[in-house]
N, C-alpha and C positions, 0 to 999 in steps of 0.2 A: 442591224440587230446583233451583229457579231462583235464581241468585245475583245476576243483574242482568237488565236488559231484553234484552240481546243475548247474554249468555253463560249457558249451561245446563249442568248436570252430568248430567242424566238421559240424554243421548245417550251419554256416556262409560260409564255403568252398563249401559245396554242393549247397547252395543257389546261390553262385556266378556262379557256373558251369551251373546250371539250368537257371539262368537269361540270360547268354550269348546265350544259345540255343533258348530261347523264343523270344529274340530280332530279331534274324535272321528270324524266322518263322513269327512273327507278325508285323514287321515294315511296309511292303507295305500296308497292310490294315489299319494300324494306320495312315499313311499319308492320305489315302482316308477319314477316319473318321474325321481327323482334318480339312481337306478341306471342308467337308460337314457341319461341325458344325460352323466353324469360317470364311469360305470363302464365295464368292459370285459367282453367275452364274451357279451353278450346279443344274440340275433338279431333279436328283436322284442318287443312288449309281452307276448304270451302266454308266450314263452320265458322272459322276465324273471320273470314271476309264478311260473311253475312252478319255476324255478331257486331263487328265494328260499324257496318253500314246501318244496322237497326238502332244501335245505341248512340252512335255519334255522327250519323249521316256521312256523306261523301267527304266532308271536311276532316273526319277522323283519320282518313288515309294520308292526309297531308299535315298531320299534327307534327310540329317540330321541324317543318321543312325550311323555315326562314334561316335558321342557323346553319344547316348543311349548305344551303344555297350560297350563303356568304362565306362559309369556311371551307367546304369541300372543294370549291373552285380553287382556293389557294392550295389546299392539300394536293389536288390532282396536278396543279401547276408544279409543285415541288416534286411529285413522283415522276412525271414525264420529263421535266427539266433535269432532274438528278440522273435518271436512267440514261438519257441521251448524252449528257455531258460525261458521265462515268465511262460510257462506251468509247467516246472520243479520247478520253485520258488514257484508257487501257490501250487503244490502238496506237496512240502517239508513243506510249512507253514501250510497247512491244515491237512496233513496226516503224516508228519514227514519223508516222503520218496519221493524224486524227481522222482522216477520211477513209482509211483502210477498213474493209469490212471485218466485223468481229467473228470469231469462231464461236461454236456453241458453248465452249468452256468459258470464253470471255463474257458472253451474254448471260450465262449462269451467274457468274461473279457479280456482274453489273446489276442484275435483277435482284439478287439476294441482298446486296448492299443497299439498294433502293428500298427494299422492304424494311431493313433495319432503320434507315433514316426516317422513313414514313411514320414509324411508331411515335417518335418524339412529338410530331405535330398531330398525328391522327388519333392518338389515345384520348386526349381531352375532347376533341371534336366528336368522336364516337360516343364518349361517355355522356356528354350533354345531350346529344341527339337521342340516345336511348332513354335517359331520364325523362326527357320531354315526351317521348312516345309512350312511356310506361306510367306516367304520373297519375292517371286516374286509378289504376290498379294499386299503385304504391300508396296513395292516400287511404284507400280502402283497407289495405293490409295493415297500415299503421294504426288506423282507428280500431280494427279488430284486435290488434295486439294490445292496445290500451284497454279495451273493454274486457279482454280476457285476463288482465292482470290488475284489476281494481284493488284498492287498499285492503278490503276485508277478506281478500283471498278467494272470493266466490267466483267460480268459473261459469261464465254465461255461454251457453251454446251459440255458435256463430249464426245459426239460422234464425235465432230470436232477436238478434241485434238490429235495431233500426237506425240507419245512418242518414242523418239529414244531409241533403245536398250531395247525392251520389256522384255528381259530376264535378265535385270540388277539385280544384287544381292545387298541387303542391308548389308549383313554380309558375310565376307570372309570364316568364319568357326566358330566352337564352341567357341574358345578362343576369337576371335574378337567380337563375339556376347556378351559374358560375359563382356568383356572390355567396349563395347559400352553401355550396359545396366547400368553398374556401373557408367560410366561417365555422362550419361544423366538422369538416374533415381535414382542413389544411391543404397545402399545395399537393401533397401526395394523394389526396382524394381525387384530384383530376386525372391521376395516372392509375387509378384502380383498374385492374384488368389489363395493364400494359404488357405483363408477362405473357398472358394468353394471346394478346394481339400480336406479339412478336412470334409466337409459335404459329400463328395464322399467316402473317404477312411475309415473313422471310421465305418460306417455301412457296407461299401463295403467289407472290410476284414472279417467282421463277416459273410457276405453272401458268402465268398470265402472259408474260412477254415472250417466252420461248415458243409456245404453241402458235402465238400470233405471227412471229417471225417465220416459223416453219411453214405455216399455211399460206402466208403471203408469197413465199418463195415457190410453193407448189402451184399457186393460182396465177403466177406470172406467165404470160405466153412465152417470153424469153427474158434473159438476164437484163437486157438494156431497156425493155419496155416498161412504161409506167403502169401501175396497178389500177384497174377499173374501180370506181367507187363501190360498186356492188361487191367486188371481191374483198375490199377493205372491210365493209360492213359484215360480210359473212365470217371472215377470219377473226375480226374483233369479237363478234358475238359468240363464236365457238370457244375462243380463248377465255372469255368471261365465264361461260358455263363450266368449262373444265376447272378453272381456278376456284370458283365458288363452291362447286360440289366437293372438291377435295379439301377445301378449307373449312367445311361445315362443322366437323367435330370441335376444332379450336374456336370457331366462331360462336358455337353454343356456350362454351365455357366463358368466353369473353363477354357475351351478352348477359349471362347470368351474374357474373361478378360486377359488371357495370350497373346493372339494374338493382343490385342488392343494396338498397338505400334505406332499409327499414330500421326501426329503433334498435333492434337487436340483430346484428349481422348474422347471416346464415353461413357464409363462407369465410374461412380464415385466410385462404390463399388459393392459388391456382390448383395445386395438388389436392387440397381438401375439397375444392369444388368438384374436381373430376371424380374423386373417390365417393363423395356424398351423392353426387348425381347418379353414378353407376349403381350404388347400393340401393338407393330409393326408387330408381326408375328404370334400371337396366341399361344395357349397351345401346338400345335403340334411341335413347334420349339424345345421344351425340349426333344423330342424323335427323333430329327434329328440324323441320324447315328446309331440308335438302331439296325438296321439289320446288319450293319457292325460290331458293337460291339458284337452281338451274334455270328456271323460267325467267326470273328477274335478271340474272347475270347476262343473258343473251342480248336483249334490247338495250340494256344499260351500257354494256361494254361495246356493242356494235355502234351505238350513238357516240360513245366516248372516242373510240379510235377513228371513226369516220370524220367527226368534227375536228379532231386533233390534226389528222393528216391534211384535210382540206384547208384548215386554218394555217397550217405550216407552209403549205404550197403558196397560199395567197400572200403571207407575210414575206416569204423569200422572193416573191415575184416583184415586190415593191422597189 
């Protein structure tokens, strides 16, 4: 798997396998998180879960999962492969040996660069996922917008509008969603919310990989011993929760901008979204979904890191 002394492909393969496992574990709560952050009518996390279940059954929690399963596996492959290879490049440049252990400063640089690289691939993936998760509410919003702006200028109260086919879908699937966005918004439409994603992921990956590395070092019986799978699972889960909780404010802004696909856009840009959200809903809006992020972040990241490490060990043993 090694193509050069400092560049390896096995990290990309292990990252792909880990990404697939994490999507299956984390997608139901990811749907709840997106609805809480960008949707309307949910009082709290439990109310959101019950509402989705009553209106859309269990399948509502897995809405839009086919696209993440196909794309986030590639995304995680790029993230873990990039992070590992940047570490080796830094070690080779600073110490003349790619196998030399990195300092905390080196890991910080590697993780932040990884976050920057991830936005290029992750922004379109996240946007399509969120549009698919939110599409029932988006169709409702667009129909209400049309009903409230009929040609004679008469305003119809929202409660009196009867919308046939309440479960109507705006997008038939991921490919149709991408095609629709390209036709109506152009290529830049796929990168809507990329600025907010950068604010989330550059520091977010630093607070993902650093806590994981620190906790792995603390949980090792000694420097030469291999880490127990249970320790990897615990370190990965805690790192995921820390990263997602601290990233929630930027994640709220990103979700709102990416879900903003109505006929008349609500947000002009990242700053306008922040100011508008603060003025209309207060500072607490930026922590909407934080409990879901903390809960979801643990099993998703624990699964991701454990599968990644075990896959890497297996690949390197071949």
